Each structure stands twice: as structure tokens, then as C-alpha cells.
N, C-alpha and C positions, 0 to 999 in steps of 0.2 A: 583529473576528472576519469583517468585510465578507472586508477581505484574503484572511483563512482560505478559503472559500466562493470565494471568487472564485477565489482559487489551483487548488484542487481543482478546480473545471469547469473553468477553463483547462487543466490536465493531462488532465483527462478526454478536453476537445474534440480535444487534441492528438494522441491518441492513436489516434483514426479511429474506423473500424466494424470493426476487424480481427474481434471480436469475442471477441477474446481476455480475457475479466473478470478471470482470474488477475493478469494484466502489467496493465491499467487499473488494479487495486485495489494493486498492487506499486510502479504509478509514483505513486501519490495519497498512499501508504507512507512511500514517501520525500520527498516535497515535506513532508509533515505532519514527519520525522524533522526537513528545515532549519527547517523554522518551530519546531522546538521543541518540537512538541505530540508528545510520544515514548507518551503514554497513548494515544491516538489512532494513532499511527501502530503502537502494538502488536496494539491492535484490529484492524486493516486484518491486520496480518500472521498474525494468530492466524484470521482469518476463509477471508486464501490455504488455510493448510495443512488447515484443515477442509474447506472447500466445493471445493477444486479440488485434492487434496492429488497430482496427476498431472501437474500443469501443470507447465510449464518453472520456473519463477521460486519454487514452492511449496518447494524444498529450500533457496535465497537467503531466503527468507522464514523458516525457520527460523531460520536462523544471525542472522539480524536481530533474533529475537526472543532469541534467547540473547545476543545483543552487549548487548539494552538490558533484561536482566535478564524475560524474560519467561518461557512457558512451554517 
């Protein structure tokens, strides 16, 4: 669990301060997928679609949700 949290923090830190929260969430969701935390990844993708529908990564988030069996 600590590894997952530290990894998520690392991903967030590497994203910088660009202010693109949708991209930050997408990167974290990708990390969660790689860690086999599919449910958390799906939650993050759903959050992107709901909160940032016009972001450049919203379409990618929808595609990942479909691939993971989400909404």
C-alpha cells in the first residue's frame, strides 16, 4: 500500500505545476493500472470524464474505461 501511495505521489510530482488536473489524474490512473489496481484506475478515469469532459485526455479515459469494463 505504501508503494502505491508513494508511486502516486511521484507521478503527481513529475507532472509539474502545469495546472492540467485531467492529465495528472490520467497519469495516476495509468500508474494504478500498471500496479493492477484496476478498480482505482476506473474510478480515476470516471472522475476525468465527469469533471474534465473537455480535457484532451477525456477521450482516452473513456477508451480505457471501456477496455477495463467500466461505464
